[in-house]
C-alpha positions in Angstrom: 0.4 -4.3 10.1 1.3 -4.0 13.7 4.9 -4.2 14.7 4.4 -7.3 16.8 2.8 -9.1 13.8 5.8 -8.1 11.7 8.2 -9.5 14.2 6.2 -12.7 14.7 5.9 -13.3 11.0 9.6 -12.6 10.5 10.5 -15.0 13.3 8.3 -17.7 11.7 10.1 -17.1 8.4 13.6 -17.4 10.1 12.6 -20.6 11.9 11.6 -22.0 8.6 14.9 -21.1 7.1 16.7 -22.7 10.0 14.7 -25.9 9.6 15.4 -26.0 5.9 19.1 -25.4 6.4 19.2 -28.1 9.1 17.3 -30.5 6.8 19.8 -29.9 4.0 22.8 -30.3 6.3 21.5 -33.6 7.8 20.0 -34.8 4.5 16.5 -34.9 6.1 14.2 -34.2 3.2 11.1 -34.0 5.5 12.6 -31.4 7.7 13.8 -29.4 4.7 10.3 -29.5 3.2 8.8 -28.5 6.6 11.1 -25.5 6.7 10.0 -24.4 3.2 6.3 -24.8 4.2 6.9 -22.7 7.4 8.5 -20.0 5.3 5.6 -20.0 2.8 3.1 -19.7 5.6 4.9 -16.7 7.1 5.1 -15.0 3.7 1.4 -15.5 3.2 0.7 -14.0 6.6 2.9 -11.0 5.7 1.1 -10.5 2.4 -2.3 -10.7 4.1 -1.3 -8.1 6.7 -0.1 -5.8 3.9 -3.4 -6.1 2.1 -5.2 -5.2 5.4 -3.0 -2.1 5.7 -3.9 -1.0 2.2 -7.6 -1.1 2.9 -7.2 0.5 6.3 -5.7 3.7 4.8 
């Protein structure tokens, strides 16, 4: 996994957490769900990159 991919995936995860927190604070269920979805997508990307690294070695 390249360093830039790690940072990009982590940034996506943090954006998702921020959306989720904002949704909770404003009682916006749609924004909260969107934040959770963004986090899940970032986590899947990270997992995919880790699998690629395993097979690269």
